[in-house]
N, C-alpha and C positions, 0 to 999 in steps of 0.2 A: 899366177900373173896378176902383180898388182893391178888396181884399178886406175883408171885415167886420172880420178881425184887425187889417189893416193901418191901418184908420180909427181903432182904439180904441187900437194900442200907443203913438202918441205922446203921448196922455194918460197912459198908464200910465207911461211913459218920462219924465214931468215928475216923478214922484215916486220918492221913494228908493228903490233896488231891494227891500228886504224889505218898505216900506210897499206896494208894488203887489204883491208877492208874496202878501202877507197879505190884500190887497183881494181878489184874484182866488180865491185858494183858499176864502175865508170864503164869498165870493159862489157858488162852485160847490159848497160844502157844504150853501148852501141849498137849490140847484138840485136836488141828488143824490136826493132822495125826492119829487120832483115829476114824476108821468108827463108832465103838460103839456108842462114846461120841457125835461125829457129829450127829449122828441119833436121840440121846436123844434132843439134841439142836433143830435140825429140827423138830421133832414131838411136842417138848413144846412150840415154837416160830414161825419158819419158816412157817410150814404148815399152819399155820392160816393166813397168809399173802396172798391173791388172787393175780393171776397173771394179771397184766395191762401194757402190752409191750408198748413200745414207741420207735421209732427209730428217734437218734439223733446222727451226727457225721456219718452216715452211720453204728452206731453201734445198734444192737437191744438190748435193755436194758428190762428184766424181767418185771420191776417195775420202776417207776421214781424216787424212794427214796433210795439215797445211802449215804455210809460212807464217811464223808468229811476226808480229810488228817488231820493228827495229833494225832490220837487214835491208828493207825496201824503204827507207826513211822518206825519199822523195817520190815515190811512186813512179819510178822508172823504169823498172824491171820486170813487168808483172808478166808479161809473155815469155821472158826467159825464165824466170822461176818455174811458171807452169808448164813449159817445155821440159823441166826436169822430172815432173811426175807429180807436183803437190796439186793436191785435189784443189786447193784455193790457194789464194795469198792475201794478206793482211798488209796493207800498206800504211806507213805513217811511223811515228807518230808526227802528224802537222799541227802547227800552230799557225794561229791568225797571221800573224807579222812573221819576216823572216827573222831567225835568229840563229846566231853561230853556237849555242851552246856553250860548256864550259871550258875550261882553259884546256889546253893539251899538256902533258899527254892524258888521255882520260880513258884509254882502254889496254887491258893488261891480259894476257895469255897466263893461265897456271896449266901448263902443260901436264903436270905430274897428275893433276886434279880433275883432268877434263872439263876445265871451267874457264871463266871469263869474270873480270871484274871491269865493270863500266861505268862511267859517270859521265857520260855524254851531253845531259841536259836538255834533252828535245833539240838537237840540232837541226833547223827545219829551214825549208827554202821558201816557206811560207805557202797560204792559200793560193795565189795565183799562180806561182810557177808548177806547185803540186797537181793543180789539177790540168793544166796544160800536158804535163807529164802524163797523169793517168788517161786521158782521153784516149792515148795510143795503145791502151792496154786491149786485147780483143774481148768484144761483147759477150762472148760465151765463157769466160773464164769468171770465177766467183769471186768479188773483190771484197773484201773487208776494210774499212779504212778507220785508221785509228786516230782519235782527235785529244787533243790536249790545251794545256794554256800558256801562252808566253811567261817566261820568266819573271817580266817586269809587271805582270798584271798582279796588282794584290790578290790576296786569298780570299778576301771577302768580295772580289769581283769576278771571280773564277768562273762562275755560271756565265758570265756575258762572252767569254773566250769560248767557252763549249757550244754555245748558242749559233755563234759567229762562224764557228767550223761546221756545225751540223747543217747549218741552212746553206752553205757553199757546196757541200761533197753530197748532200742527200742524194741529188739525183744521179748520182755516179757509183754509189756503193750498193752493193747487195747487202749489207749491213754495216752499222756503224759501232764502233767499240770507244766508250768513255774512259780513257785512261786517267785514273785518279791514284795509281798506285807506283809509279816512277819515285824513287829513293831520291832522283837527281834533281829535281826542281823543289827547291825550298817551299816546305810546308804543306806539299801537294798531299801528302798522306791524311793531313787533318782533315781532306773531305771524306773520308770514311768513317769519320765519327758519326753518330746518331743524327743530330740536328743538322749538320753541315750536308750529310748525305742525302736526309730527306728533304731538304729546300732544292738541290742540284739536281736530284731525279726528277721533283715534281714540276722543276723549269724545263728540264730536257723533254720529258712526257709531254708538257703540254705544247710546246713547240713542234715535237714530232706530230702530234695530232693536227695541227696547222698546216704542217710542210705535206702532210698525207691528204688533207682535203684539198689543197691546191693543187697536188700532181696526180692525185688517185692511187698511190703508191705508198703502203706503208712499209717503210725501210725498219727491219729489227735492229733493237737496241741490245749491245752488251756492255757490260759493267767488267773492266778489269780489275782485280784485288790483289793485294799483296801477300805473300805467304807468311808475313810477320804478326799473325793476328792469333788472337785464342779464340777460345769456344764461345764466349760471351759475343765478340765482336762477329763472329762468323753468324751467329743464330742473330743479332740484329739486321747483319746485311741481308741475309737471306728473306728477313721479314720484309724489309723495305723494298728488295726486287719485288717479291709478291705483290707487294701493297699497291706499287708504281706499274707494275704492267712490263719490267724489262723481260727482253725476251731469252737471255741467257747470260751466265757469267763466266768468264773467263778466269782461270786459276792456274798456275799464279804468274806475276811477275818476278822480278829477282828480288834477293833477300839481303837486307843489311847484316844478317849474323855470319860471322867470318870464323866461327870458332873451328869449323870442320877444315880451315885451310891457315890455321894461324902457324903452320911449320913453314910455310911457303915465304920466301924472301918477298913475294908482293900480296901477303895474305890482309895484311893491313891498309890497304890503299881503301881511299875513301871510293864509294859508288856502291852498284848494286851486283852481286854473286850471282852467277848463272853456271847452268850444267849440273854434271853429277853429282855435287855436294848439296845441291837443293833438293834433289830429287825425294828424299823422305819426307822433309817439310811439303812441299808441295802436295805431294798423295794424301797426307794427314789432312791438310785444308780442304782438298777436293772430296774426301771420305766426310769429315765433319759437315761440309757444305749439303752435299748430297743427302746426308741423313737430316738436316734442316729444311731442305727444300722439298722432300719427299717426291721426288720426279714431277713438281709442278713448273720446274723452269730448269731448261738443259745446262750441262755445264762444259766449257770448252778446256780441256786439261794440257798442262805443259809444265817442264820443269825439270831437267835432268834425264830427259827421253835420249839413249843411244843406243838403243837395242829394241828387237820386239818384245822382251819379256818387260821391259819398262813401260813400252806403250800399253800391253794389255793390262799391267799393274794398275794404269791411268783409269783404263776403261772399267776394271772391276772396281774401283774406287767410284765410280759416278759419272767419269767423263763419256759424253756420246761423239765428240769430236776431239783432235789433238792437234798441238803445234810444236813447231821446232824451230831452234834457233841455234843454241851451242852446241848441240850433238850434231845439227848438220855442219857447223863450222869444222869441228873434228872429223866427221863421217864423210860427208860428201853426199852426193845424189842418192848414191847405193842405199842409205838408210832408208830413204824413203819406198825403195824398192822392196829392202828387206821386211820392213814392218807390213806393207801392204799384201805381201807375199803370203807371210806368216798367217796373219790373219784369214786371207782368201784361202790358204790351204786347210785351216782349221774348219771352216764351214762357208756353204757357198753364200751367195748375196742375201737370198732372202732369210737365211738361216742367222745371218751376221746381224741383223735387224732385230730378229726376235732375240737372239743373245744380248744384246745391247738394252732391250726392254726388259730382259729378265733381270739382269743385274742391277738394274736401276730400281725395279720392282722389290728387290732385296734391300735395297737402300734405305 
């Protein structure tokens, strides 16, 4: 018998990618504050996902599978995604001021490749509306908040936008992700270069110190990086992350390398490619990063995960947590259940933690 999502997906896929995305997100936003409807989602999906707790960055995650940033950009669907079984949700990317993002069309399905190309460009409702949305998320749901800069902000003043966002979201977040790796905001990836990254991380950590002193709460910081990096760049990032005391690295964002989808009619669209074609490069980056970090900083792995074997591959490469985006679009909530169930069957909860530690020690 086909799953509920497999019944609905063909209808959604008849619509343009962003149209179906907006339809789903707007529907989930309406469900987000309905106890009855959330309970229905929980009973249909979330209740089938076993608990498999893991502690990373001092945070207890109910299971290691989270929602990647980009789906719940406006922070309006945290309860609904949690009810589907995600161990946590990462919301955003949010920018200080509202911005529409890039011109449409800007999202394309490559179904034959189980992939998506997007050039959304941090379309954001802005901090004020975002925070009004986020406060509706249940307090027991682990929340990451992904922050970025406005397109109109010059790259040399990018740190100002990150600091504004950081201060605004600080008390609402269980961790904060600094997104410097989207390919769809002009020059953003230049912040991954040595001097620019050193300056940015120093400013962010200094701000975190002040906010922690004010609030009595030290919120972990995560740096999200691109898959389009070489070994020297990865080693540089690893060094700066350790020097500045960043709590985790998220690897990876979308890729600008589309050679794997060159045969597709949409394969040359501008934007970032996600899904199955990025899996290998993402895993390579995680492996290289884990080797450079030597277990000193945990890694949140993502990129092309659409079955349990892909998840195990990322964990063996050095990740402690995993996030889904494109695989979730194609496979639906059952993908969460399949991955967590597979990990649960292989080992009990304590053994899972020990297994993670063993894998990271080997790296």
